[in-house]
SEMAR-15528 format. One line per 5 residues: number of its first residue (from 1); their letters; for each residue x, y, z of C-alpha. Coordinates in nm, 4 decimals. Last residue first. Layout:
NUM	A	X,Y,Z ~ ...
This chain:
243	SSVYN	8.7528,9.7296,10.4830 ~ 8.8119,9.7269,10.8413 ~ 8.7947,9.4415,11.0122 ~ 8.6689,9.4031,11.3764 ~ 8.6932,9.0326,11.5622
238	KLYLM	8.5120,9.1370,11.8744 ~ 8.2910,9.4214,11.9634 ~ 8.1145,9.4466,12.3066 ~ 7.7524,9.4577,12.5113 ~ 7.7034,9.3726,12.8383
233	LFDSD	7.3878,9.3127,13.0148 ~ 7.3019,9.4080,13.3564 ~ 7.1732,9.2819,13.6739 ~ 7.4403,8.9964,13.7254 ~ 7.4024,8.6816,13.8855
228	SPLDF	7.4952,8.5122,13.5648 ~ 7.6379,8.7178,13.2700 ~ 7.4121,8.8503,12.9940 ~ 7.6490,8.8836,12.7077 ~ 7.5049,9.0608,12.4057
223	YLDYS	7.8319,9.0189,12.1791 ~ 7.8498,9.2571,11.8261 ~ 8.0843,9.0227,11.5821 ~ 8.2612,9.2726,11.3411 ~ 8.2730,9.3530,10.9580
218	SGSNA	8.3667,9.6444,10.7336 ~ 8.2195,9.7095,10.4001 ~ 8.2096,10.0799,10.4429 ~ 7.8481,10.1225,10.3159 ~ 7.6512,9.8489,10.4178
213	NVMRA	7.8580,9.7238,10.7096 ~ 7.9038,9.3509,10.7470 ~ 7.7297,9.2466,11.0619 ~ 7.7706,8.8915,11.2913 ~ 7.5371,8.9624,11.6044
208	IAIAN	7.6196,8.7427,11.8689 ~ 7.3925,8.6106,12.1442 ~ 7.5205,8.5043,12.4856 ~ 7.4105,8.3331,12.8454 ~ 7.6874,8.3642,13.0509
203	PLLIG	7.7623,8.0959,13.3516 ~ 7.5360,7.8428,13.2007 ~ 7.2759,7.6175,13.3663 ~ 7.0246,7.6338,13.0903 ~ 7.0404,7.5967,12.7232
198	EEELY	7.1600,7.7226,12.3777 ~ 7.5509,7.8057,12.2891 ~ 7.6708,8.0875,12.1150 ~ 7.3410,8.1990,12.0312 ~ 7.3001,8.3624,11.6685
193	VYGTG	7.2284,8.6786,11.4887 ~ 7.2745,8.7462,11.1200 ~ 7.4267,8.9851,10.8539 ~ 7.3788,9.3044,10.6596 ~ 7.4364,9.6774,10.7045
188	NGEDV	7.3594,9.9525,10.9351 ~ 7.4959,10.0012,11.2715 ~ 7.8296,10.1007,11.1373 ~ 7.6683,10.3949,10.9800 ~ 7.5730,10.5916,11.3088
183	YNEPL	7.9052,10.5723,11.4265 ~ 7.9696,10.5738,11.8125 ~ 8.2339,10.2817,11.7396 ~ 7.9521,10.0595,11.7461 ~ 7.6048,10.2186,11.7846
178	ITINE	7.3175,10.1004,11.9723 ~ 7.0252,10.2846,12.0616 ~ 6.7650,10.1643,12.2980 ~ 6.4414,10.3319,12.3695 ~ 6.2451,10.2315,12.0944
173	KYLYV	6.3735,9.8954,12.1437 ~ 6.1429,9.8518,12.4502 ~ 6.2646,9.9006,12.8246 ~ 6.0410,9.6779,13.0755 ~ 5.9812,9.6999,13.4555
168	GREKF	5.8908,9.4759,13.7093 ~ 6.1355,9.6314,13.9276 ~ 6.2780,9.2898,14.0412 ~ 6.2706,9.1311,13.7076 ~ 6.4402,9.3990,13.4941
163	YMSNI	6.2882,9.3330,13.1651 ~ 6.4651,9.4081,12.8340 ~ 6.2965,9.4272,12.4870 ~ 6.3415,9.3837,12.1484 ~ 6.7231,9.3933,12.1123
158	IDSTY	6.8569,9.3730,11.7831 ~ 6.7096,9.6597,11.6203 ~ 6.9532,9.9213,11.7505 ~ 7.2067,9.7114,11.5431 ~ 7.0552,9.7353,11.2338
153	MTSPS	7.0526,9.4421,10.9992 ~ 6.9253,9.3667,10.6353 ~ 6.9646,8.9630,10.6209 ~ 7.2048,8.7271,10.6205 ~ 7.1213,8.3919,10.4046
148	TVNGI	7.3933,8.1141,10.4628 ~ 7.5245,8.2047,10.8454 ~ 7.1541,8.2878,10.9294 ~ 6.9059,8.5809,10.9227 ~ 6.7774,8.7838,11.1977
143	KSINV	6.6493,8.6464,11.5394 ~ 6.5637,8.9698,11.7272 ~ 6.6785,8.9673,12.1250 ~ 6.4545,8.9430,12.4072 ~ 6.6372,8.9986,12.7223
138	KLYQN	6.5387,8.8744,13.0871 ~ 6.7165,9.0041,13.3582 ~ 6.7435,8.9629,13.7408 ~ 6.7485,8.6049,13.7767 ~ 6.8843,8.5221,13.4626
133	ELIFY	6.7714,8.5389,13.1158 ~ 6.8942,8.5780,12.7368 ~ 6.5974,8.5036,12.5095 ~ 6.6286,8.4454,12.1134 ~ 6.3285,8.5171,11.8835
128	SGHDI	6.1402,8.3955,11.5542 ~ 6.1475,8.0454,11.6559 ~ 6.1819,8.0616,12.0358 ~ 6.5611,8.0028,12.0900 ~ 6.6557,7.9739,12.4456
123	AKSNL	6.9834,8.1178,12.6306 ~ 6.9910,8.0443,12.9950 ~ 7.2040,8.2188,13.3333 ~ 7.2063,8.0920,13.6634 ~ 7.5159,7.8650,13.6326
118	QSGFF	7.6907,8.0643,13.8938 ~ 7.9772,7.7796,13.9598 ~ 8.0876,7.4634,13.7879 ~ 7.9803,7.1133,13.7263 ~ 7.7216,7.0155,13.4566
113	VNGTK	7.6315,6.6039,13.4053 ~ 7.4480,6.4923,13.1196 ~ 7.7711,6.3685,12.9529 ~ 8.0659,6.4970,13.1220 ~ 8.0383,6.8796,13.0952
108	TVFRP	8.2509,7.1681,13.2528 ~ 8.1192,7.5174,13.3893 ~ 8.2759,7.8422,13.4921 ~ 8.1308,8.1638,13.6303 ~ 8.3390,8.2569,13.9083
103	SLIDK	8.6729,7.9916,13.9867 ~ 8.6007,7.7515,14.2673 ~ 8.7232,7.6978,14.6208 ~ 8.8656,8.0318,14.6844 ~ 8.5374,8.2127,14.6529
98	SVNIE	8.4331,7.9913,14.9521 ~ 8.1488,7.7697,14.9233 ~ 7.7779,7.8289,14.8847 ~ 7.6232,7.4682,14.7837 ~ 7.3662,7.3605,14.5415
93	FYVVN	7.3263,7.0131,14.3842 ~ 7.0949,6.9343,14.0597 ~ 6.8800,6.7375,13.9316 ~ 6.7481,6.8757,13.6005 ~ 6.3925,6.7345,13.4094
88	SAEDV	6.3421,7.1207,13.2839 ~ 6.0242,7.1811,13.4222 ~ 6.0635,6.8656,13.6783 ~ 6.3447,7.0987,13.8616 ~ 6.4715,6.8397,14.1415
83	FYKGR	6.6679,7.0120,14.4033 ~ 6.9891,6.8515,14.5857 ~ 7.1211,7.1085,14.9195 ~ 7.4434,7.1563,15.0380 ~ 7.6663,6.9677,15.3035
78	KIDLS	7.7883,6.5911,15.3475 ~ 7.4621,6.4597,15.1866 ~ 7.5382,6.0742,15.1216 ~ 7.2404,5.9798,14.9007 ~ 7.0243,5.6527,14.8830
73	VIRSS	6.8471,5.5990,14.5421 ~ 6.5620,5.3214,14.5340 ~ 6.5169,5.2308,14.1790 ~ 6.2575,5.2124,13.9176 ~ 6.1182,5.0398,13.5874
68	DEGES	5.7303,5.0892,13.5510 ~ 5.7906,5.1672,13.1449 ~ 6.1095,5.0272,12.9995 ~ 6.4555,4.9363,13.1158 ~ 6.6774,5.1562,12.8822
63	AVTTI	6.5105,5.4783,13.1082 ~ 6.6214,5.2824,13.4188 ~ 6.9537,5.2562,13.3217 ~ 6.9906,5.6058,13.2247 ~ 6.8295,5.7401,13.5450
58	ISDLD	7.0880,5.4891,13.7330 ~ 7.3935,5.6667,13.5477 ~ 7.2981,5.9869,13.5843 ~ 7.2196,5.9246,13.9605 ~ 7.5608,5.7908,13.9973
53	AINKK	7.7473,6.1039,13.8300 ~ 7.5271,6.3280,14.0465 ~ 7.6210,6.1229,14.3664 ~ 7.9959,6.1006,14.2230 ~ 8.0193,6.5179,14.1733
48	AYDIA	7.8191,6.5602,14.5072 ~ 8.0802,6.3472,14.7141 ~ 8.3679,6.5751,14.5555 ~ 8.1656,6.9073,14.6410 ~ 8.1109,6.7933,15.0213
43	IQDKT	8.4728,6.7132,15.0387 ~ 8.5987,7.0372,14.8722 ~ 8.3514,7.2403,15.1014 ~ 8.5190,7.0751,15.3922 ~ 8.8985,7.1276,15.3098
38	TEMWP	8.7961,7.4633,15.2617 ~ 8.5972,7.5003,15.5875 ~ 8.9463,7.3490,15.7531 ~ 9.1978,7.5953,15.5529 ~ 8.9792,7.8800,15.6663
33	VVTDL	9.0013,7.7644,16.0427 ~ 9.3670,7.6665,16.0056 ~ 9.5078,7.9812,15.9297 ~ 9.3545,8.2119,16.2231 ~ 9.3302,7.8901,16.4096
28	IVVIA	9.7148,7.9063,16.4418 ~ 9.7549,8.2805,16.4399 ~ 9.5087,8.2822,16.7412 ~ 9.6839,7.9656,16.9077 ~ 10.0544,8.1459,16.8943
23	AMSIG	9.8944,8.4783,17.0553 ~ 9.7593,8.2600,17.3133 ~ 10.0722,8.0662,17.4111 ~ 10.3027,8.4070,17.4156 ~ 10.0558,8.5357,17.6503
18	FYLVG	10.0468,8.2393,17.8723 ~ 10.4789,8.2268,17.8739 ~ 10.4729,8.6482,17.9537 ~ 10.2399,8.5374,18.2322 ~ 10.4422,8.2593,18.3362
13	SILPT	10.7763,8.4148,18.3240 ~ 10.6555,8.7000,18.5235 ~ 10.5679,8.4737,18.7969 ~ 10.8572,8.2895,18.7730 ~ 11.0598,8.5968,18.7892
8	IGKKR	10.9160,8.7343,19.0779 ~ 11.0779,8.5206,19.3835 ~ 11.4281,8.5863,19.1878 ~ 11.3634,8.9558,19.2458 ~ 11.2807,8.9133,19.5806
3	GFM	11.6070,8.6993,19.6397 ~ 11.8328,8.9953,19.4377 ~ 11.6919,9.2699,19.6683
């Protein structure tokens, strides 16, 4: 009886050992594979940052040398894609990475080089109006007054139109009502509208209406915020001061 048990023991031990080994391998791979992908993403980003910085330096040098000056440039591409946008004179690198690599909607700038994530919004001054735009929305904002010469302003008149690109549909200001604090009188006063930052490759395109209420004298900043990669426009108040 004992002899048979001893004879079976090595087989049982082997099966148990194999099972434990497989479990250990699965756990290790489950931890290591995401880490390896994150490392690959970071390496690709580091190479891209160096390549773009080198390109910027070369373009600046060539531009200073005058007409017919040129360079041949070699890029070490690990992952991702490079694009040349001739309309906006931008060379950019795009890569899809883990959410753990980069924070959403952030940007840093060093000279002419932008680095960030979700930089698909832009804010442009067209003279008599502003445009906030991303992949899904194009918002026309009235350009009213300025810091030295405020003008009469109604909050419901600030948005001229919103164009929903995927549906091909316009929403005009006749159908838009904006009432700060849900109080009609708060939307009537003097002030001006300006862009927080003008340009392309923005995480958020933002226009700000600085308003002083005509009746109460209260003041506030009304933000029109179009986040990159979003199909909605955010409106919110800041710096509210009651009279």
